[in-house]
FISEDREN-809821 format. One record per residue (C-alpha): residue number from 1; residue in three letters; chain; x, y, z. Coordinates in Angstrom, 2 decimals, decimal comma. Layout:
{NUM 'ALA' 'A' {X Y Z}}
...
***
This chain:
{1 'MET' 'A' {97,15 95,63 126,53}}
{2 'SER' 'A' {97,95 96,96 123,06}}
{3 'PRO' 'A' {95,75 95,95 120,10}}
{4 'GLY' 'A' {98,69 93,96 118,69}}
{5 'SER' 'A' {99,07 92,00 121,91}}
{6 'LYS' 'A' {95,35 91,23 122,02}}
{7 'THR' 'A' {95,44 89,97 118,44}}
{8 'GLU' 'A' {98,52 87,87 119,20}}
{9 'GLU' 'A' {96,76 86,39 122,20}}
{10 'LEU' 'A' {93,52 85,63 120,34}}
{11 'LEU' 'A' {95,26 84,09 117,33}}
{12 'GLY' 'A' {98,02 82,38 119,27}}
{13 'ILE' 'A' {100,76 84,21 117,36}}
{14 'GLY' 'A' {103,76 86,19 118,54}}
{15 'PRO' 'A' {107,11 85,20 120,01}}
{16 'ASP' 'A' {105,62 82,95 122,69}}
{17 'SER' 'A' {103,33 81,06 120,31}}
{18 'ALA' 'A' {102,87 77,35 120,91}}
{19 'LEU' 'A' {101,40 76,83 117,44}}
{20 'GLU' 'A' {102,95 74,53 114,87}}
{21 'PRO' 'A' {105,31 76,81 112,85}}
{22 'SER' 'A' {103,39 76,71 109,55}}
{23 'ILE' 'A' {100,10 77,57 111,32}}
{24 'ARG' 'A' {101,81 80,42 113,17}}
{25 'ALA' 'A' {103,28 81,66 109,88}}
{26 'PHE' 'A' {99,86 81,52 108,21}}
{27 'ARG' 'A' {98,11 83,41 111,01}}
{28 'THR' 'A' {100,93 85,95 111,27}}
{29 'THR' 'A' {100,90 86,56 107,51}}
{30 'LEU' 'A' {97,13 86,90 107,48}}
{31 'THR' 'A' {97,26 89,40 110,34}}
{32 'LEU' 'A' {100,01 91,37 108,61}}
{33 'ALA' 'A' {98,12 91,43 105,31}}
{34 'GLN' 'A' {94,95 92,63 107,00}}
{35 'ARG' 'A' {96,77 95,38 108,88}}
{36 'LEU' 'A' {98,67 96,56 105,80}}
{37 'ARG' 'A' {95,49 96,64 103,74}}
{38 'TYR' 'A' {93,68 98,58 106,47}}
{39 'ALA' 'A' {96,57 101,06 106,75}}
{40 'MET' 'A' {96,64 101,65 102,99}}
{41 'ASP' 'A' {92,83 101,87 102,84}}
{42 'GLU' 'A' {93,07 104,64 105,45}}
{43 'ARG' 'A' {95,58 106,53 103,29}}
{44 'LEU' 'A' {93,48 106,11 100,13}}
{45 'ARG' 'A' {90,11 106,84 101,74}}
{46 'GLU' 'A' {90,48 110,63 101,42}}
{47 'ASP' 'A' {90,55 110,15 97,64}}
{48 'GLY' 'A' {87,66 107,68 97,65}}
{49 'LEU' 'A' {89,81 104,69 96,75}}
{50 'THR' 'A' {90,64 101,29 98,24}}
{51 'THR' 'A' {93,75 99,16 98,29}}
{52 'GLN' 'A' {92,05 96,69 95,92}}
{53 'GLN' 'A' {91,41 99,48 93,43}}
{54 'ALA' 'A' {95,01 100,66 93,67}}
{55 'ALA' 'A' {96,24 97,08 93,20}}
{56 'LEU' 'A' {94,15 96,70 90,06}}
{57 'ILE' 'A' {95,56 99,92 88,60}}
{58 'THR' 'A' {99,08 98,67 89,42}}
{59 'VAL' 'A' {98,37 95,43 87,53}}
{60 'VAL' 'A' {96,89 97,26 84,55}}
{61 'VAL' 'A' {99,84 99,66 84,27}}
{62 'ALA' 'A' {102,37 96,82 84,61}}
{63 'ALA' 'A' {100,59 94,56 82,10}}
{64 'GLY' 'A' {99,87 97,25 79,52}}
{65 'LYS' 'A' {96,37 96,39 78,34}}
{66 'PRO' 'A' {95,29 93,22 80,12}}
{67 'SER' 'A' {91,90 91,65 79,67}}
{68 'LEU' 'A' {89,53 91,58 82,60}}
{69 'ALA' 'A' {90,27 87,87 83,03}}
{70 'GLU' 'A' {94,04 88,47 83,02}}
{71 'ALA' 'A' {93,71 91,22 85,63}}
{72 'ALA' 'A' {91,51 88,98 87,81}}
{73 'ALA' 'A' {94,07 86,16 87,58}}
{74 'ALA' 'A' {96,93 88,52 88,49}}
{75 'LEU' 'A' {95,03 89,70 91,57}}
{76 'GLY' 'A' {93,91 86,20 92,53}}
{77 'SER' 'A' {90,32 87,39 92,41}}
{78 'THR' 'A' {87,12 86,51 90,60}}
{79 'HIS' 'A' {86,10 87,99 87,26}}
{80 'GLN' 'A' {82,93 89,34 88,90}}
{81 'ASN' 'A' {84,79 91,06 91,73}}
{82 'VAL' 'A' {87,30 92,67 89,38}}
{83 'ALA' 'A' {84,47 93,78 87,05}}
{84 'GLN' 'A' {82,93 95,67 89,99}}
{85 'ILE' 'A' {86,27 97,31 90,81}}
{86 'VAL' 'A' {86,75 98,23 87,14}}
{87 'ALA' 'A' {83,30 99,85 87,00}}
{88 'ALA' 'A' {84,16 102,03 90,02}}
{89 'LEU' 'A' {87,50 103,05 88,52}}
{90 'VAL' 'A' {85,93 103,88 85,16}}
{91 'ARG' 'A' {83,47 106,19 86,96}}
{92 'LYS' 'A' {86,45 107,89 88,63}}
{93 'ASP' 'A' {88,23 108,24 85,24}}
{94 'LEU' 'A' {91,17 106,15 86,43}}
{95 'LEU' 'A' {90,62 103,21 84,05}}
{96 'ARG' 'A' {89,30 102,79 80,55}}
{97 'VAL' 'A' {87,67 99,67 79,07}}
{98 'GLU' 'A' {87,99 99,08 75,34}}
{99 'PRO' 'A' {87,06 96,20 73,05}}
{100 'ASP' 'A' {89,96 94,00 71,94}}
{101 'PRO' 'A' {90,50 94,72 68,20}}
{102 'ALA' 'A' {91,18 91,01 67,64}}
{103 'ASP' 'A' {88,12 89,80 69,58}}
{104 'LYS' 'A' {85,32 92,33 70,12}}
{105 'ARG' 'A' {83,80 90,19 72,89}}
{106 'ARG' 'A' {86,94 90,56 74,99}}
{107 'LYS' 'A' {87,49 93,79 76,95}}
{108 'LEU' 'A' {90,91 95,34 77,52}}
{109 'LEU' 'A' {91,79 97,59 80,45}}
{110 'SER' 'A' {94,08 100,60 80,38}}
{111 'ALA' 'A' {94,93 103,41 82,78}}
{112 'THR' 'A' {93,86 106,92 81,85}}
{113 'ASN' 'A' {96,05 110,02 81,73}}
{114 'HIS' 'A' {94,14 111,23 84,78}}
{115 'SER' 'A' {95,23 108,05 86,57}}
{116 'ALA' 'A' {98,89 108,63 85,72}}
{117 'ASP' 'A' {98,71 112,22 87,00}}
{118 'PHE' 'A' {96,85 111,14 90,14}}
{119 'TRP' 'A' {99,44 108,50 91,10}}
{120 'LYS' 'A' {102,34 110,80 90,27}}
{121 'GLN' 'A' {101,05 113,14 92,98}}
{122 'ARG' 'A' {100,43 110,33 95,51}}
{123 'ASP' 'A' {103,34 107,94 95,02}}
{124 'VAL' 'A' {106,01 109,75 97,05}}
{125 'GLY' 'A' {103,83 109,95 100,15}}
{126 'ASP' 'A' {102,47 106,42 99,78}}
{127 'HIS' 'A' {105,94 104,96 99,23}}
{128 'ALA' 'A' {107,22 106,80 102,32}}
{129 'ALA' 'A' {104,32 105,42 104,39}}
{130 'VAL' 'A' {105,03 101,87 103,24}}
{131 'ALA' 'A' {108,73 102,31 104,04}}
{132 'GLY' 'A' {107,70 103,47 107,51}}
{133 'TRP' 'A' {105,53 100,40 108,07}}
{134 'PHE' 'A' {108,55 98,20 107,37}}
{135 'GLY' 'A' {110,95 100,57 109,14}}
{136 'ASP' 'A' {111,90 98,12 111,89}}
{137 'LEU' 'A' {113,42 95,76 109,31}}
{138 'SER' 'A' {116,92 96,19 107,94}}
{139 'PRO' 'A' {117,51 96,06 104,17}}
{140 'ALA' 'A' {118,83 92,50 104,58}}
{141 'GLU' 'A' {115,75 91,48 106,60}}
{142 'LEU' 'A' {113,46 93,00 103,97}}
{143 'LYS' 'A' {115,28 91,05 101,26}}
{144 'THR' 'A' {114,89 87,82 103,24}}
{145 'PHE' 'A' {111,22 88,62 103,98}}
{146 'CYS' 'A' {110,56 89,09 100,25}}
{147 'GLU' 'A' {112,50 85,96 99,25}}
{148 'LEU' 'A' {110,62 83,81 101,75}}
{149 'SER' 'A' {107,27 85,32 100,79}}
{150 'ASP' 'A' {108,04 84,76 97,10}}
{151 'ARG' 'A' {108,70 81,07 97,78}}
{152 'VAL' 'A' {105,34 80,64 99,51}}
{153 'ILE' 'A' {103,57 82,56 96,73}}
{154 'ALA' 'A' {105,23 80,32 94,10}}
{155 'ARG' 'A' {104,20 77,19 96,01}}
{156 'LEU' 'A' {100,61 78,40 96,12}}
{157 'ALA' 'A' {100,67 79,22 92,41}}
{158 'ASP' 'A' {101,82 75,66 91,65}}
{159 'GLY' 'A' {98,70 74,37 93,38}}
***
């Protein structure tokens, strides 16, 4: 029995699932998220990074100079957890923490030049790996997958 089949059996997911559809969707999504995170962690491990650290850098680059609280909110994580991730990335010279000129108590995050160079070297391979993980889905299926996922994410954000 393949590891996927064993997981399907234990969680009651897969094509023969007898679960109520929303419970099956939840368990399937959770399993997918865990497997994707593990796969990306494996890719990043050689450089001493984690998927969470990469996600934080992605948020920081996209947001410009977010505060720690803004970055934590974007990741759906706690301030304390993100502060620990920031500390690790500062030690690796991938992030910088600076006081907010308007409020010295508030800290702003920014990516370093080293970070930009690092991701420039990694992105092609990482993007190809991600494309491979979703390789059994057609472009139309990927679009539908994203649209459906976005709707659930929006519902969760609304509380």
